[in-house]
ZADOGU-864276 format. One record per residue (C-alpha): residue in one letter; x, y, z. Coordinates in nm, 2 decimals. Layout:
<rs>
r aa = a | xx = X | yy = Y | zz = Z
...
</rs>
This chain:
<rs>
r aa = x | xx = 6.43 | yy = 0.32 | zz = 16.50
r aa = x | xx = 6.11 | yy = 0.41 | zz = 16.68
r aa = x | xx = 5.97 | yy = 0.11 | zz = 16.87
r aa = x | xx = 5.61 | yy = 0.15 | zz = 16.76
r aa = x | xx = 5.41 | yy = 0.33 | zz = 16.49
r aa = x | xx = 5.23 | yy = 0.66 | zz = 16.53
r aa = x | xx = 5.47 | yy = 0.81 | zz = 16.78
r aa = x | xx = 5.51 | yy = 1.18 | zz = 16.86
r aa = x | xx = 5.82 | yy = 1.36 | zz = 16.97
r aa = x | xx = 5.81 | yy = 1.65 | zz = 17.22
r aa = x | xx = 6.09 | yy = 1.90 | zz = 17.18
r aa = x | xx = 6.29 | yy = 1.95 | zz = 17.50
r aa = x | xx = 6.23 | yy = 2.25 | zz = 17.72
r aa = x | xx = 6.50 | yy = 2.50 | zz = 17.62
r aa = x | xx = 6.50 | yy = 2.66 | zz = 17.96
r aa = x | xx = 6.64 | yy = 2.34 | zz = 18.11
r aa = x | xx = 6.96 | yy = 2.38 | zz = 17.91
r aa = x | xx = 7.27 | yy = 2.51 | zz = 18.09
r aa = x | xx = 7.59 | yy = 2.63 | zz = 17.92
r aa = x | xx = 7.92 | yy = 2.75 | zz = 18.06
r aa = x | xx = 8.11 | yy = 2.98 | zz = 17.82
r aa = x | xx = 8.48 | yy = 3.00 | zz = 17.88
r aa = x | xx = 8.65 | yy = 3.30 | zz = 17.72
r aa = x | xx = 9.02 | yy = 3.29 | zz = 17.64
r aa = x | xx = 9.26 | yy = 3.58 | zz = 17.58
r aa = x | xx = 9.24 | yy = 3.67 | zz = 17.21
r aa = x | xx = 9.09 | yy = 3.95 | zz = 17.00
r aa = x | xx = 8.81 | yy = 3.71 | zz = 16.89
r aa = x | xx = 8.68 | yy = 3.74 | zz = 17.25
r aa = x | xx = 8.46 | yy = 4.03 | zz = 17.13
r aa = x | xx = 8.26 | yy = 3.79 | zz = 16.92
r aa = x | xx = 8.16 | yy = 3.60 | zz = 17.23
r aa = x | xx = 7.92 | yy = 3.89 | zz = 17.32
r aa = x | xx = 7.70 | yy = 3.80 | zz = 17.03
r aa = x | xx = 7.71 | yy = 3.43 | zz = 17.12
r aa = x | xx = 7.62 | yy = 3.49 | zz = 17.48
r aa = x | xx = 7.33 | yy = 3.72 | zz = 17.38
r aa = x | xx = 7.20 | yy = 3.47 | zz = 17.13
r aa = x | xx = 7.21 | yy = 3.19 | zz = 17.39
r aa = x | xx = 7.02 | yy = 3.39 | zz = 17.65
r aa = x | xx = 6.76 | yy = 3.50 | zz = 17.39
r aa = x | xx = 6.70 | yy = 3.13 | zz = 17.30
r aa = x | xx = 6.62 | yy = 3.04 | zz = 17.65
r aa = x | xx = 6.96 | yy = 2.88 | zz = 17.75
r aa = x | xx = 7.10 | yy = 2.95 | zz = 18.10
r aa = x | xx = 7.45 | yy = 3.09 | zz = 18.06
r aa = x | xx = 7.74 | yy = 3.12 | zz = 18.30
r aa = x | xx = 8.06 | yy = 3.29 | zz = 18.17
r aa = x | xx = 8.42 | yy = 3.24 | zz = 18.29
r aa = x | xx = 8.69 | yy = 3.48 | zz = 18.17
r aa = x | xx = 9.06 | yy = 3.39 | zz = 18.20
r aa = x | xx = 9.28 | yy = 3.67 | zz = 18.32
r aa = x | xx = 9.41 | yy = 3.74 | zz = 17.97
r aa = x | xx = 9.05 | yy = 3.75 | zz = 17.83
r aa = x | xx = 8.98 | yy = 4.05 | zz = 18.05
r aa = x | xx = 9.24 | yy = 4.25 | zz = 17.85
r aa = x | xx = 8.99 | yy = 4.23 | zz = 17.56
r aa = x | xx = 8.65 | yy = 4.23 | zz = 17.72
r aa = x | xx = 8.51 | yy = 4.30 | zz = 18.06
r aa = x | xx = 8.32 | yy = 4.08 | zz = 18.30
r aa = x | xx = 8.05 | yy = 4.35 | zz = 18.33
r aa = x | xx = 7.98 | yy = 4.32 | zz = 17.96
r aa = x | xx = 7.92 | yy = 3.95 | zz = 17.97
r aa = x | xx = 7.74 | yy = 3.96 | zz = 18.30
r aa = x | xx = 7.50 | yy = 4.21 | zz = 18.14
r aa = x | xx = 7.44 | yy = 3.99 | zz = 17.83
r aa = x | xx = 7.40 | yy = 3.67 | zz = 18.03
r aa = x | xx = 7.19 | yy = 3.83 | zz = 18.31
r aa = x | xx = 7.43 | yy = 3.66 | zz = 18.56
r aa = x | xx = 7.76 | yy = 3.73 | zz = 18.73
r aa = x | xx = 8.06 | yy = 3.66 | zz = 18.50
r aa = x | xx = 8.33 | yy = 3.47 | zz = 18.69
r aa = x | xx = 8.70 | yy = 3.53 | zz = 18.70
r aa = x | xx = 9.00 | yy = 3.39 | zz = 18.88
r aa = x | xx = 8.94 | yy = 3.66 | zz = 19.15
r aa = x | xx = 8.62 | yy = 3.47 | zz = 19.23
r aa = x | xx = 8.79 | yy = 3.13 | zz = 19.22
r aa = x | xx = 9.04 | yy = 3.21 | zz = 19.50
r aa = x | xx = 8.78 | yy = 3.37 | zz = 19.73
r aa = x | xx = 8.61 | yy = 3.15 | zz = 19.99
r aa = x | xx = 8.27 | yy = 3.31 | zz = 19.94
r aa = x | xx = 8.08 | yy = 3.01 | zz = 19.80
r aa = x | xx = 7.93 | yy = 2.72 | zz = 20.00
r aa = x | xx = 8.11 | yy = 2.47 | zz = 19.77
r aa = x | xx = 8.42 | yy = 2.52 | zz = 19.55
r aa = x | xx = 8.32 | yy = 2.73 | zz = 19.26
r aa = x | xx = 8.47 | yy = 2.51 | zz = 18.99
r aa = x | xx = 8.28 | yy = 2.21 | zz = 19.14
r aa = x | xx = 7.95 | yy = 2.40 | zz = 19.13
r aa = x | xx = 8.00 | yy = 2.52 | zz = 18.78
r aa = x | xx = 8.13 | yy = 2.18 | zz = 18.65
r aa = x | xx = 7.83 | yy = 1.99 | zz = 18.80
r aa = x | xx = 7.58 | yy = 2.26 | zz = 18.68
r aa = x | xx = 7.69 | yy = 2.26 | zz = 18.32
r aa = x | xx = 7.52 | yy = 2.06 | zz = 18.04
r aa = x | xx = 7.79 | yy = 2.19 | zz = 17.81
r aa = x | xx = 8.11 | yy = 2.39 | zz = 17.83
r aa = x | xx = 8.21 | yy = 2.61 | zz = 17.54
r aa = x | xx = 8.56 | yy = 2.76 | zz = 17.51
r aa = x | xx = 8.58 | yy = 3.05 | zz = 17.26
r aa = x | xx = 8.82 | yy = 3.17 | zz = 17.17
r aa = x | xx = 9.04 | yy = 2.87 | zz = 17.26
r aa = x | xx = 9.40 | yy = 3.00 | zz = 17.28
r aa = x | xx = 9.72 | yy = 2.79 | zz = 17.23
r aa = x | xx = 9.79 | yy = 2.83 | zz = 17.60
r aa = x | xx = 9.45 | yy = 2.69 | zz = 17.71
r aa = x | xx = 9.47 | yy = 2.42 | zz = 17.45
r aa = x | xx = 9.80 | yy = 2.30 | zz = 17.59
r aa = x | xx = 9.65 | yy = 2.28 | zz = 17.94
r aa = x | xx = 9.36 | yy = 2.08 | zz = 17.82
r aa = x | xx = 9.58 | yy = 1.84 | zz = 17.63
r aa = x | xx = 9.78 | yy = 1.75 | zz = 17.94
r aa = x | xx = 9.50 | yy = 1.77 | zz = 18.20
r aa = x | xx = 9.65 | yy = 2.08 | zz = 18.36
r aa = x | xx = 9.43 | yy = 2.31 | zz = 18.58
r aa = x | xx = 9.57 | yy = 2.64 | zz = 18.71
r aa = x | xx = 9.27 | yy = 2.87 | zz = 18.67
r aa = x | xx = 8.90 | yy = 2.87 | zz = 18.71
r aa = x | xx = 8.82 | yy = 2.77 | zz = 18.36
r aa = x | xx = 9.06 | yy = 2.47 | zz = 18.33
r aa = x | xx = 8.96 | yy = 2.35 | zz = 18.68
r aa = x | xx = 8.59 | yy = 2.37 | zz = 18.58
r aa = x | xx = 8.66 | yy = 2.15 | zz = 18.28
r aa = x | xx = 8.83 | yy = 1.89 | zz = 18.49
r aa = x | xx = 8.55 | yy = 1.90 | zz = 18.75
r aa = x | xx = 8.28 | yy = 1.83 | zz = 18.48
r aa = x | xx = 8.17 | yy = 1.53 | zz = 18.28
r aa = x | xx = 7.96 | yy = 1.71 | zz = 18.01
r aa = x | xx = 8.07 | yy = 1.77 | zz = 17.65
r aa = x | xx = 8.32 | yy = 2.05 | zz = 17.58
r aa = x | xx = 8.30 | yy = 2.25 | zz = 17.25
r aa = x | xx = 8.63 | yy = 2.41 | zz = 17.14
r aa = x | xx = 8.65 | yy = 2.70 | zz = 16.90
r aa = x | xx = 9.02 | yy = 2.78 | zz = 16.85
r aa = x | xx = 9.15 | yy = 3.12 | zz = 16.73
r aa = x | xx = 9.50 | yy = 3.23 | zz = 16.68
r aa = x | xx = 9.76 | yy = 3.36 | zz = 16.43
r aa = x | xx = 9.82 | yy = 3.13 | zz = 16.13
r aa = x | xx = 10.18 | yy = 3.05 | zz = 16.23
r aa = x | xx = 10.07 | yy = 2.98 | zz = 16.59
r aa = x | xx = 9.79 | yy = 2.75 | zz = 16.47
r aa = x | xx = 10.02 | yy = 2.56 | zz = 16.23
r aa = x | xx = 10.29 | yy = 2.50 | zz = 16.49
r aa = x | xx = 10.37 | yy = 2.13 | zz = 16.53
r aa = x | xx = 10.32 | yy = 2.15 | zz = 16.90
r aa = x | xx = 9.98 | yy = 2.32 | zz = 16.87
r aa = x | xx = 9.85 | yy = 2.07 | zz = 16.61
r aa = x | xx = 9.98 | yy = 1.78 | zz = 16.83
r aa = x | xx = 9.79 | yy = 1.92 | zz = 17.12
r aa = x | xx = 9.48 | yy = 1.97 | zz = 16.91
r aa = x | xx = 9.48 | yy = 1.61 | zz = 16.79
r aa = x | xx = 9.55 | yy = 1.49 | zz = 17.15
r aa = x | xx = 9.25 | yy = 1.68 | zz = 17.29
r aa = x | xx = 9.02 | yy = 1.54 | zz = 17.03
r aa = x | xx = 9.11 | yy = 1.18 | zz = 17.12
r aa = x | xx = 8.89 | yy = 1.24 | zz = 17.42
r aa = x | xx = 8.52 | yy = 1.19 | zz = 17.32
r aa = x | xx = 8.42 | yy = 1.47 | zz = 17.55
r aa = x | xx = 8.58 | yy = 1.73 | zz = 17.33
r aa = x | xx = 8.43 | yy = 1.85 | zz = 17.01
r aa = x | xx = 8.65 | yy = 2.07 | zz = 16.79
r aa = x | xx = 8.53 | yy = 2.34 | zz = 16.54
r aa = x | xx = 8.73 | yy = 2.40 | zz = 16.23
r aa = x | xx = 8.91 | yy = 2.73 | zz = 16.20
r aa = x | xx = 8.83 | yy = 2.96 | zz = 15.91
r aa = x | xx = 9.06 | yy = 3.14 | zz = 15.68
r aa = x | xx = 9.07 | yy = 3.50 | zz = 15.60
r aa = x | xx = 9.21 | yy = 3.84 | zz = 15.72
r aa = x | xx = 9.33 | yy = 3.80 | zz = 16.08
r aa = x | xx = 9.37 | yy = 4.08 | zz = 16.34
r aa = x | xx = 9.75 | yy = 4.06 | zz = 16.28
r aa = x | xx = 9.69 | yy = 4.14 | zz = 15.91
r aa = x | xx = 9.79 | yy = 3.79 | zz = 15.81
r aa = x | xx = 9.56 | yy = 3.61 | zz = 15.56
r aa = x | xx = 9.54 | yy = 3.25 | zz = 15.65
r aa = x | xx = 9.39 | yy = 2.98 | zz = 15.88
r aa = x | xx = 9.33 | yy = 3.04 | zz = 16.25
r aa = x | xx = 9.01 | yy = 3.25 | zz = 16.24
r aa = x | xx = 8.76 | yy = 3.16 | zz = 16.50
r aa = x | xx = 8.43 | yy = 3.01 | zz = 16.38
r aa = x | xx = 8.16 | yy = 3.28 | zz = 16.36
r aa = x | xx = 7.92 | yy = 3.32 | zz = 16.66
r aa = x | xx = 7.62 | yy = 3.19 | zz = 16.45
r aa = x | xx = 7.82 | yy = 2.87 | zz = 16.37
r aa = x | xx = 7.91 | yy = 2.82 | zz = 16.74
r aa = x | xx = 7.55 | yy = 2.88 | zz = 16.84
r aa = x | xx = 7.42 | yy = 2.61 | zz = 16.60
r aa = x | xx = 7.68 | yy = 2.36 | zz = 16.72
r aa = x | xx = 7.57 | yy = 2.43 | zz = 17.08
r aa = x | xx = 7.21 | yy = 2.36 | zz = 16.99
r aa = x | xx = 7.32 | yy = 2.03 | zz = 16.84
r aa = x | xx = 7.52 | yy = 1.93 | zz = 17.14
r aa = x | xx = 7.24 | yy = 2.01 | zz = 17.38
r aa = x | xx = 7.02 | yy = 1.78 | zz = 17.17
r aa = x | xx = 7.27 | yy = 1.49 | zz = 17.13
r aa = x | xx = 7.45 | yy = 1.54 | zz = 17.47
r aa = x | xx = 7.77 | yy = 1.50 | zz = 17.27
r aa = x | xx = 7.68 | yy = 1.16 | zz = 17.12
r aa = x | xx = 7.85 | yy = 1.13 | zz = 16.78
r aa = x | xx = 7.65 | yy = 0.83 | zz = 16.66
r aa = x | xx = 7.73 | yy = 0.91 | zz = 16.29
r aa = x | xx = 8.11 | yy = 0.89 | zz = 16.34
r aa = x | xx = 8.25 | yy = 0.69 | zz = 16.05
r aa = x | xx = 7.94 | yy = 0.75 | zz = 15.84
r aa = x | xx = 7.93 | yy = 0.94 | zz = 15.51
r aa = x | xx = 7.62 | yy = 1.14 | zz = 15.46
r aa = x | xx = 7.52 | yy = 1.28 | zz = 15.12
r aa = x | xx = 7.26 | yy = 1.56 | zz = 15.12
r aa = x | xx = 7.09 | yy = 1.76 | zz = 14.85
r aa = x | xx = 6.95 | yy = 2.10 | zz = 14.93
r aa = x | xx = 6.76 | yy = 2.39 | zz = 14.77
r aa = x | xx = 6.55 | yy = 2.44 | zz = 14.47
r aa = x | xx = 6.67 | yy = 2.36 | zz = 14.12
r aa = x | xx = 6.65 | yy = 2.62 | zz = 13.85
r aa = x | xx = 6.55 | yy = 2.53 | zz = 13.49
r aa = x | xx = 6.65 | yy = 2.82 | zz = 13.26
r aa = x | xx = 6.46 | yy = 2.94 | zz = 12.96
r aa = x | xx = 6.73 | yy = 3.19 | zz = 12.88
r aa = x | xx = 7.01 | yy = 3.35 | zz = 13.08
r aa = x | xx = 6.77 | yy = 3.55 | zz = 13.30
r aa = x | xx = 6.45 | yy = 3.35 | zz = 13.32
r aa = x | xx = 6.39 | yy = 3.01 | zz = 13.48
r aa = x | xx = 6.13 | yy = 2.78 | zz = 13.62
r aa = x | xx = 6.19 | yy = 2.74 | zz = 13.99
r aa = x | xx = 6.03 | yy = 2.71 | zz = 14.34
r aa = x | xx = 6.05 | yy = 2.89 | zz = 14.67
r aa = x | xx = 6.29 | yy = 2.64 | zz = 14.84
r aa = x | xx = 6.58 | yy = 2.82 | zz = 15.02
r aa = x | xx = 6.77 | yy = 2.50 | zz = 15.11
r aa = x | xx = 6.75 | yy = 2.58 | zz = 15.49
r aa = x | xx = 6.63 | yy = 2.22 | zz = 15.56
r aa = x | xx = 6.93 | yy = 2.07 | zz = 15.37
r aa = x | xx = 7.16 | yy = 2.31 | zz = 15.55
r aa = x | xx = 7.02 | yy = 2.20 | zz = 15.89
r aa = x | xx = 7.07 | yy = 1.84 | zz = 15.79
r aa = x | xx = 7.43 | yy = 1.90 | zz = 15.70
r aa = x | xx = 7.49 | yy = 2.08 | zz = 16.03
r aa = x | xx = 7.33 | yy = 1.81 | zz = 16.23
r aa = x | xx = 7.52 | yy = 1.53 | zz = 16.06
r aa = x | xx = 7.85 | yy = 1.71 | zz = 16.09
r aa = x | xx = 7.79 | yy = 1.77 | zz = 16.46
r aa = x | xx = 7.71 | yy = 1.40 | zz = 16.51
r aa = x | xx = 8.05 | yy = 1.31 | zz = 16.36
r aa = x | xx = 7.96 | yy = 1.23 | zz = 16.00
r aa = x | xx = 8.16 | yy = 1.31 | zz = 15.69
r aa = x | xx = 7.92 | yy = 1.53 | zz = 15.50
r aa = x | xx = 7.88 | yy = 1.62 | zz = 15.13
r aa = x | xx = 7.62 | yy = 1.88 | zz = 15.05
r aa = x | xx = 7.50 | yy = 1.92 | zz = 14.69
r aa = x | xx = 7.32 | yy = 2.25 | zz = 14.69
r aa = x | xx = 7.14 | yy = 2.49 | zz = 14.46
r aa = x | xx = 7.20 | yy = 2.86 | zz = 14.47
r aa = x | xx = 7.15 | yy = 2.98 | zz = 14.84
r aa = x | xx = 7.20 | yy = 3.29 | zz = 15.05
r aa = x | xx = 7.37 | yy = 3.09 | zz = 15.34
r aa = x | xx = 7.73 | yy = 2.99 | zz = 15.39
r aa = x | xx = 7.83 | yy = 2.62 | zz = 15.39
r aa = x | xx = 7.94 | yy = 2.52 | zz = 15.74
r aa = x | xx = 8.31 | yy = 2.47 | zz = 15.79
r aa = x | xx = 8.40 | yy = 2.10 | zz = 15.76
r aa = x | xx = 8.13 | yy = 2.02 | zz = 15.50
r aa = x | xx = 8.22 | yy = 1.94 | zz = 15.14
r aa = x | xx = 8.00 | yy = 2.16 | zz = 14.92
r aa = x | xx = 7.92 | yy = 2.09 | zz = 14.56
r aa = x | xx = 7.71 | yy = 2.37 | zz = 14.40
r aa = x | xx = 7.47 | yy = 2.29 | zz = 14.12
r aa = x | xx = 7.19 | yy = 2.47 | zz = 13.94
r aa = x | xx = 6.97 | yy = 2.24 | zz = 13.74
r aa = x | xx = 6.82 | yy = 1.90 | zz = 13.80
r aa = x | xx = 7.05 | yy = 1.75 | zz = 13.53
r aa = x | xx = 7.35 | yy = 1.88 | zz = 13.72
r aa = x | xx = 7.22 | yy = 1.76 | zz = 14.05
r aa = x | xx = 7.15 | yy = 1.41 | zz = 13.91
r aa = x | xx = 7.50 | yy = 1.39 | zz = 13.77
r aa = x | xx = 7.67 | yy = 1.49 | zz = 14.10
r aa = x | xx = 7.44 | yy = 1.27 | zz = 14.32
r aa = x | xx = 7.51 | yy = 0.97 | zz = 14.10
r aa = x | xx = 7.89 | yy = 1.04 | zz = 14.12
r aa = x | xx = 7.88 | yy = 1.07 | zz = 14.49
r aa = x | xx = 7.64 | yy = 0.79 | zz = 14.57
r aa = x | xx = 7.90 | yy = 0.51 | zz = 14.59
r aa = x | xx = 8.07 | yy = 0.69 | zz = 14.88
r aa = x | xx = 7.76 | yy = 0.74 | zz = 15.09
r aa = x | xx = 7.61 | yy = 0.55 | zz = 15.37
r aa = x | xx = 7.31 | yy = 0.78 | zz = 15.42
r aa = x | xx = 7.15 | yy = 0.97 | zz = 15.13
r aa = x | xx = 6.90 | yy = 1.25 | zz = 15.20
r aa = x | xx = 6.72 | yy = 1.41 | zz = 14.90
r aa = x | xx = 6.58 | yy = 1.72 | zz = 15.07
r aa = x | xx = 6.62 | yy = 1.93 | zz = 14.76
r aa = x | xx = 6.31 | yy = 2.06 | zz = 14.59
r aa = x | xx = 6.38 | yy = 1.93 | zz = 14.23
r aa = x | xx = 6.18 | yy = 2.08 | zz = 13.95
r aa = x | xx = 5.93 | yy = 1.85 | zz = 13.77
r aa = x | xx = 5.97 | yy = 2.01 | zz = 13.43
r aa = x | xx = 6.20 | yy = 2.24 | zz = 13.24
r aa = x | xx = 6.16 | yy = 2.45 | zz = 12.92
r aa = x | xx = 6.20 | yy = 2.23 | zz = 12.62
r aa = x | xx = 6.42 | yy = 2.48 | zz = 12.44
r aa = x | xx = 6.69 | yy = 2.70 | zz = 12.59
r aa = x | xx = 6.81 | yy = 3.02 | zz = 12.43
r aa = x | xx = 7.17 | yy = 3.13 | zz = 12.50
r aa = x | xx = 7.07 | yy = 3.49 | zz = 12.45
r aa = x | xx = 6.80 | yy = 3.68 | zz = 12.64
r aa = x | xx = 6.47 | yy = 3.65 | zz = 12.46
r aa = x | xx = 6.29 | yy = 3.98 | zz = 12.39
r aa = x | xx = 5.96 | yy = 4.00 | zz = 12.57
r aa = x | xx = 5.77 | yy = 3.99 | zz = 12.24
r aa = x | xx = 5.94 | yy = 3.66 | zz = 12.15
r aa = x | xx = 5.83 | yy = 3.48 | zz = 12.46
r aa = x | xx = 5.59 | yy = 3.20 | zz = 12.36
r aa = x | xx = 5.23 | yy = 3.21 | zz = 12.48
r aa = x | xx = 5.24 | yy = 2.84 | zz = 12.55
r aa = x | xx = 5.58 | yy = 2.74 | zz = 12.68
r aa = x | xx = 5.68 | yy = 2.39 | zz = 12.56
r aa = x | xx = 5.80 | yy = 2.18 | zz = 12.85
r aa = x | xx = 6.01 | yy = 1.87 | zz = 12.89
r aa = x | xx = 6.05 | yy = 1.64 | zz = 13.20
r aa = x | xx = 6.36 | yy = 1.65 | zz = 13.42
r aa = x | xx = 6.53 | yy = 1.35 | zz = 13.58
r aa = x | xx = 6.35 | yy = 1.19 | zz = 13.88
r aa = x | xx = 6.67 | yy = 1.18 | zz = 14.09
r aa = x | xx = 6.54 | yy = 1.01 | zz = 14.40
r aa = x | xx = 6.37 | yy = 0.74 | zz = 14.20
r aa = x | xx = 6.70 | yy = 0.67 | zz = 14.01
r aa = x | xx = 6.89 | yy = 0.66 | zz = 14.34
r aa = x | xx = 6.63 | yy = 0.42 | zz = 14.48
r aa = x | xx = 6.69 | yy = 0.18 | zz = 14.19
r aa = x | xx = 7.07 | yy = 0.16 | zz = 14.22
r aa = x | xx = 7.14 | yy = 0.21 | zz = 14.59
r aa = x | xx = 7.31 | yy = -0.08 | zz = 14.77
r aa = x | xx = 7.16 | yy = -0.28 | zz = 15.06
r aa = x | xx = 7.39 | yy = -0.11 | zz = 15.31
r aa = x | xx = 7.28 | yy = 0.24 | zz = 15.20
r aa = x | xx = 6.98 | yy = 0.42 | zz = 15.35
r aa = x | xx = 6.79 | yy = 0.66 | zz = 15.13
r aa = x | xx = 6.55 | yy = 0.92 | zz = 15.26
r aa = x | xx = 6.32 | yy = 1.14 | zz = 15.05
r aa = x | xx = 6.11 | yy = 1.44 | zz = 15.12
r aa = x | xx = 5.75 | yy = 1.50 | zz = 15.02
r aa = x | xx = 5.64 | yy = 1.86 | zz = 15.05
r aa = x | xx = 5.26 | yy = 1.86 | zz = 15.04
r aa = x | xx = 4.94 | yy = 2.06 | zz = 15.10
r aa = x | xx = 4.63 | yy = 1.91 | zz = 15.26
r aa = x | xx = 4.67 | yy = 1.53 | zz = 15.32
r aa = x | xx = 5.05 | yy = 1.48 | zz = 15.35
r aa = x | xx = 5.05 | yy = 1.11 | zz = 15.45
r aa = x | xx = 4.88 | yy = 0.94 | zz = 15.16
r aa = x | xx = 5.11 | yy = 1.08 | zz = 14.88
r aa = x | xx = 5.41 | yy = 1.03 | zz = 15.10
r aa = x | xx = 5.34 | yy = 0.67 | zz = 15.15
r aa = x | xx = 5.29 | yy = 0.62 | zz = 14.78
r aa = x | xx = 5.62 | yy = 0.80 | zz = 14.70
r aa = x | xx = 5.79 | yy = 0.59 | zz = 14.97
r aa = x | xx = 5.69 | yy = 0.27 | zz = 14.79
r aa = x | xx = 5.71 | yy = 0.38 | zz = 14.43
r aa = x | xx = 6.06 | yy = 0.52 | zz = 14.46
r aa = x | xx = 6.20 | yy = 0.24 | zz = 14.68
r aa = x | xx = 6.29 | yy = 0.47 | zz = 14.97
r aa = x | xx = 6.39 | yy = 0.35 | zz = 15.31
r aa = x | xx = 6.22 | yy = 0.65 | zz = 15.47
r aa = x | xx = 6.04 | yy = 0.97 | zz = 15.38
r aa = x | xx = 5.97 | yy = 1.31 | zz = 15.54
r aa = x | xx = 5.62 | yy = 1.43 | zz = 15.48
r aa = x | xx = 5.61 | yy = 1.80 | zz = 15.56
r aa = x | xx = 5.32 | yy = 2.04 | zz = 15.51
r aa = x | xx = 5.40 | yy = 2.36 | zz = 15.32
r aa = x | xx = 5.05 | yy = 2.52 | zz = 15.38
r aa = x | xx = 5.11 | yy = 2.56 | zz = 15.76
r aa = x | xx = 5.21 | yy = 2.89 | zz = 15.92
r aa = x | xx = 5.59 | yy = 2.92 | zz = 15.97
r aa = x | xx = 5.66 | yy = 2.59 | zz = 15.81
r aa = x | xx = 5.81 | yy = 2.46 | zz = 15.49
r aa = x | xx = 5.98 | yy = 2.67 | zz = 15.22
r aa = x | xx = 6.18 | yy = 2.97 | zz = 15.34
r aa = x | xx = 6.09 | yy = 2.93 | zz = 15.71
r aa = x | xx = 6.34 | yy = 2.87 | zz = 15.99
r aa = x | xx = 6.09 | yy = 2.61 | zz = 16.14
r aa = x | xx = 5.93 | yy = 2.30 | zz = 16.01
r aa = x | xx = 5.69 | yy = 2.02 | zz = 16.11
r aa = x | xx = 5.66 | yy = 1.67 | zz = 15.96
r aa = x | xx = 5.57 | yy = 1.31 | zz = 15.98
r aa = x | xx = 5.85 | yy = 1.06 | zz = 15.94
r aa = x | xx = 5.75 | yy = 0.73 | zz = 15.77
r aa = x | xx = 5.97 | yy = 0.43 | zz = 15.69
r aa = x | xx = 5.93 | yy = 0.12 | zz = 15.48
r aa = x | xx = 5.86 | yy = -0.09 | zz = 15.79
r aa = x | xx = 5.54 | yy = 0.11 | zz = 15.86
r aa = x | xx = 5.67 | yy = 0.33 | zz = 16.14
r aa = x | xx = 5.52 | yy = 0.68 | zz = 16.16
r aa = x | xx = 5.65 | yy = 0.95 | zz = 16.39
r aa = x | xx = 5.49 | yy = 1.30 | zz = 16.41
r aa = x | xx = 5.73 | yy = 1.59 | zz = 16.47
r aa = x | xx = 5.55 | yy = 1.90 | zz = 16.61
r aa = x | xx = 5.66 | yy = 2.25 | zz = 16.49
r aa = x | xx = 6.03 | yy = 2.31 | zz = 16.58
r aa = x | xx = 6.34 | yy = 2.46 | zz = 16.43
r aa = x | xx = 6.48 | yy = 2.30 | zz = 16.12
r aa = x | xx = 6.79 | yy = 2.20 | zz = 16.31
r aa = x | xx = 6.58 | yy = 2.02 | zz = 16.57
r aa = x | xx = 6.39 | yy = 1.86 | zz = 16.28
r aa = x | xx = 6.72 | yy = 1.74 | zz = 16.13
r aa = x | xx = 6.83 | yy = 1.58 | zz = 16.46
r aa = x | xx = 6.49 | yy = 1.41 | zz = 16.51
r aa = x | xx = 6.54 | yy = 1.26 | zz = 16.16
r aa = x | xx = 6.88 | yy = 1.12 | zz = 16.25
r aa = x | xx = 6.73 | yy = 1.00 | zz = 16.58
r aa = x | xx = 6.47 | yy = 0.82 | zz = 16.37
r aa = x | xx = 6.72 | yy = 0.64 | zz = 16.14
r aa = x | xx = 7.03 | yy = 0.58 | zz = 16.34
</rs>
């Protein structure tokens, strides 16, 4: 918890972040182009290492162009043209190493501490976190030896493994083994650069609600709000990357649920309440970031109402106050966080909500600021807890905001 009230966080300088991207020999190597480009555009310094087999799929020139720096190969490794050994320089330079795609061959080397090329030597010459994004044919991925090596690597706290997706593979097989998409890898990288690989939520179960509920009048009309659920998504990503077991109860959204997150879709406040109460007993941390409607149409028509039949004055009924109900029944070991989206004075109503609904902490965020709140990729807020602590978070990405919140509560 913060050591004093009224603190302010300053987001880290993104230009100080340094990532080595190791590319293995697989067809998924082409996806690394998007990843490297995104990293550079975000202000991250990038160095790329290609294995010999990776060069059969993508050229060093392509990745050098996207990273604005020489891309290294084993040909560079064995040439005495550097003041210090190249793998030592790269290993000490990196804040994070990412290997994508991770092949079965490179995985086996990592599992047994072998180093016969520039990439594996750089891993052994480094102490930073290593993010692994495997990609291979389903039968290869499911081999006993490969799964044994995967488990072995992940016993080392340095290594963070991404789940493989399922779908149509390049071999025309439909199954597991698909590499995580570049956007997912990019988000994980952002998390690891924030946490420096610290998985302080390991063993914790985090329950998160996200998005705006919809209260239907008939099959095509509803009372809703502009929430897109992006803040809840960011919270789920951050918790997952910090080692938590994550359950995300979400309203209709345009984004995909991250691999490794248990997703439970809902629509209305009644449905969300039912699921949150069912899941509450399993959670250590509960975050109600969803924008739950305050009222719903009193009457529902199972058929679309003609326009002429719409009432001039729509009778309304209250919906469940989910966070208040959770506050009443949560156990002493559980930590409950609410959100207060406000205009104007955000602190006073947030403090009142914190007390009245028996929350452990609350996030007061303005929705009348430019590029903040509903639908935005960014946010700003003040965190408050029941002990009287207040921490102001300047404008930052919602993923950064999520990490700052976990920094606040862990």
